[in-house]
N, C-alpha and C positions, 0 to 999 in steps of 0.2 A: 196490874196497872195496863190500861189501854192506851195505844197511841194512834193518833190520826196520822197516817203515813200517806205520803205523795208518791205513787208508784207509777212507772212506766208500764203501761199495759200494751202498747202497740207502736210499731215504728214503720216508716215508710220513706221512700226516696223519689226524687224526680230528677234522675241523672240523664242528660241529653246524650243522644247516640253519636253525634258527629264528633270524631277524634280530631285534634289538632296536635299534630307532632311537633317535637323540637325541630326535625329536618324541614318542617314548612316554613320556619323562619330564615331559612339560608338565603331566601331572595330580598329579605329585609335590607333597608339601609339604616343603620342607627345612628343616632346624634346624642349628644350629652345635653345636660340640663341648660348649658350655655348656648345652646342651638349650634354647636360645632360638630362636623362629622367625626365619627369614630373611626380610626384609620384601620383597626384590626378587621380581619376578614369575618363576616357573619358566621361562619362556621366554628371559628375561634371562640367569638363571643357566646354562642350558643353552648359550646363544650364547657366554657367556665361557668356559665350560668347553671348547666346541668349538675356540675360538680359541687356547687355551692348548695343549690336548693333541692336536689334530688329528683326534680321534675323531669320526666321523660315526655310526657303528653298531658293534654288537659281536655275538657269537653267544652264545646260551645254550642248554645241552643241555635236550632235553626231559624230561619227568617221569619217564620210564622208563629214561633213559640216565645212567649213573654214570661217574666219572672212569676206573674200569678199563675200561669199555666203550669209551670214546673211545680209551684207550691201545691196547686190542686192535685196533681198526681201524686206527690208524696202523702198529702193529707188522707186522700181516698185509701192508699194502701195501709197507712196507719189505723184508720178507722176500721178497716176491714180485719187487720191482725188483732185489733183491741176486741173485736166482736161487739161493738157499741151501736146503739142508734144515734146517728148525728144530731137528732133533735134533742137529744139529752145533754148536749156540750153547754156547758156555762160561759166559757170564754173560748176564743179563737185568738191567739197570740201570734202575730207574724213578724218576725225580726228580717228587716231588710235595710238597704242604704240608699238605693236609687230608684226605687219604685219599679214601675214598668217602662222600659226604654225601648221604643220601636227601632228596629233595625235601621241604621243611617242616619238617625235623627239626633243622638246626642242630647236628648231632651227627657228628663224625667217626668213621669206622669203618676201622681200620687192621689189623685181625685177621681174617683174614691179610693179609699185606702185598699192595699193588696188584700188585707183581711176580709173587707167588705166584698170584694171581687171573689175570693176564694169561698167565702160563705155562700154567695149567690151560686158559684159553679156547683157547689155541693148540693145546692137545692135545699137548704135549710130554711125552714119557715119561721122557726121559734124566735121571736123578737127579743127573748130574754137571753139569747145566745149573744154576747157582746162581743163584737169583732173590732180589733184595732191593732194598729203597726207600732212597733218600737224601732227606733234607730239608735244603735248602740255599738256601730262599728262591728267587726268580726265577732265580738263576744254576744252579739244579740241573742242568738238562740239559747245560750247558758242563761242571759238574764232573763229570757222569756220563761225558762224552767224555774228560775228562781222566784219569779212573779207568781207563776202558777202554783208553787208550793206555798207562797203567802196566802193565795186566795183560799186554798184547800185548808191550811191550818187554822185560819181565822174563821172558817165556816161559811165563806162566802162562795164556795164552789165545790163541786164533787167531781166535775169531769173538765179538763182543759186540753185544748189541741194546740200545741205549740210548734211553729213552723219557721224554718230558716230558709229564704229563698233568694236567689240572685243572678243576674245575668250580666257580669262584669265584662264580658266581652264587648258589651255595648257601649262602653265608656273607656276603652283603651286608646292610649297613643301609640301606634305600631312603628313609631320612630324611636320609641324609649324602651331600652332593655328590659325595664322592669314589667313592661306589658306582659311578658312572657309567664309571668308567676300566676296570673289571675285566671279564672275559669268560671263556667256557670254550673249552677247545680240547685237541688232543694232537699231537704230532710225534714221529716216531722215526726212527732211523738203524741200520743195520748197519754195524759197523766190523769190518774184517778185517785180519789180518796179511798183509804182502806182503813179501817179500824182493826188493830191487830195487837196482840199482847206484846210483842217484840217491835224495837224501833228500826224500821225498814224503809226502803226507797231513799228519798233525800233526807240526809240526817244533819246537814250543816252547809252553809255557804258564805261566800264572801265575795264582796264587790268593791272595786275603787275606781276612782276617776282621777287622772293627773292631767290638769289643764293649764296649769301655771305657766310652765315653758313648753309643755309637750303637746299641746292642743292642735298645732299644726304639722305634726310629723307625718300625716297624712292628709291629703287636701286635693282640690281641683286646680288645675292650672292649664296653661296654654300647650300646645303641642311642641315637642323638641325640634320640630321641623322648621326652619328658619322663615319659610314663605307660607305658613300657617295662618289661618284666620284666628287671630288673638282673641275673638270674642268666643270661640268654642273651646271649652276646657274638658279636660279629662282627668282621670284619676292619677295622682303623683304621690310619691313617698320619698321621705328621706330614710333610705334603707339602713344606713349606718346608725342614725340617732335610734331608729326604731330597735335594731338589733342590740344596741348598748342598754337602752331603757328595758327592753325585755328580759335580758339576763339578769339585770339588777333586781327589777321589782316584781316579776311574776313569781319566781320561787319563793319570795317573801309571802306573796298573798296566798300562794298554794299552802305554805306552812301555816299560816294563820288559820285558814280554813280547816285544815287537817287538826291542828291543835285544838281548836273550839270544839271539834266533835268528839274530842276524847279519845281518839284512837291513834294507835302507833303507826309509824311509816311502814313498819313490816307487815302490816296486814293489808296494805294496798296491793291488790293483784293487778290492777289494769289502771292506766292512765291515759284517758282519751283527750288529747290536747289538740288544741286549733292547728290545722294543717297549713302552717305560714310558709315553712322553709325547714327542710331537713336538718340542716346543721344547727340552726338556731333552736328547734324544737329539742333536738338532742342536748344541747348545751343547757337549756332551762331545766330538763329532767335531771341532768348531772348535778346542777347547782341545787336544786331542791333537795336531793339525797345528802348533799354534801352539808347542808344546813343541820343535818342530824348527825354529822360525822361519819357518813357513810359514803365511801369511795368506790366500792365494788359492788354492783348490783346486776341484775340481768336486764338487759335494754329491751328484752321481750316484753317488759312490763307496758311499752309504749307501742301500741299497733299504729301503722301508717298507711294512708292511701295516697299521699301527695304524689307518689310517683307516676300514678296513672290518672289522677283526676286533678291534679293541681290545686290551687288556693281558691276556693268557691266561697270565701269568706263565711257568712252565717251558716252555710251549708255543710261545712267540713266535718263537724263533730257529729250531728245527728246522722250524715251519711255513713261515716265510719262505724259509728256504734251499730247501725242496722246491719251493715256488711259483716261485723264479727258475731252478731245474733245469728245471722243466716248462715253461717259457715263459709262465708266468701273470704276470709283473710286466713290463709292456711297458717296452723299453728297458734292460732288466737281463739281462745274461748272464755267465756265466764262461766261461773259455777254457782249453784245455789249458795246464799251466805257470803259471796265474794264482796269485798269493800272495793269500790272503784272510784276514781276521780274524774271529774271533768274540769277543763281549765281553758281559758282562753285570753287573748290580748289582741287589741286592734284600735282602730281610729278613735281618737277622743282626748288622749289615750285612755282607754278603759281596759281593765282586767277583772277577771271574776274566776270562781270556781265552786264546784259543789262536790259534796262527798255523798256517795249512793251505796246503800247495802242492797245487792243484787238478790232478787228472788225468783226462783225457777217457778213461773205461774202455770206452767204445764204439769207439774209433778201431782 
């Protein structure tokens, strides 16, 4: 029996070189959501933040670099690694949430779409290469991969380029402690159709949207600074509600995804989870295993890069995956035949996951 498999054949990243360390926030004056000054010394606030999130530093794009530029860099590397002619791409799917935001403007620019700009930057002439954006919160890249798999399995595509790119530093309220979480970056993958006798590549996925009470857990709102211009809005979140929601719902969705694939949790060798918050990610994975009655497992199943790169939204998972493949995350490798999981949660509130059978394409 032959399977039409959706296989990742190339990966790439667009990681800014400018480093923003936690110590850089010592000069900040922080206010709470009621626009009241927080009495604690900024060093104390930053230390507590680091202990909870695990973030030591993050990357910000320089003044001349936009989200579409980072996405283009990631795309070029992924195309090169895949060894394909970009003119043969059927779809370019770009996950993003704020479009291009020019430095100091706090204004999104989505016309044309980032996918159209990236296709132009890649100098692709083929009009049958369809380029479009998706806005799905932090799980956007995972959702783009799920869409690519659907196109491939339905016979509508043979090659897709899926990109996650964001410059969250452009929409931050520096008077808000939560602003320290976010970062800039891009990650890309080339996904190709392969007819094989074994089911490999993407072998199952699950997506959920919780909007009844949860839609506004992440939103745009005015600065915490009392004398700010109320017409200008920044990214805001209800951290406690997001944490509680994620611990409750994400493990359940991950289990549904794995169960539908017909595989046992003990087969899972790596879990690439959205780099949102170290403590939250660890708690999600622990609850995932607990749903199977497993309380003792090796946390090395979950590689992380949040410590040095922060939360770059749609870019965290493809960037982390690329780093592991390139041997940049010491102690973490994937081997031929390994079963791995990708999972994310974010604004919407959206949750998704997919199961992937990894194949060593170099053998």
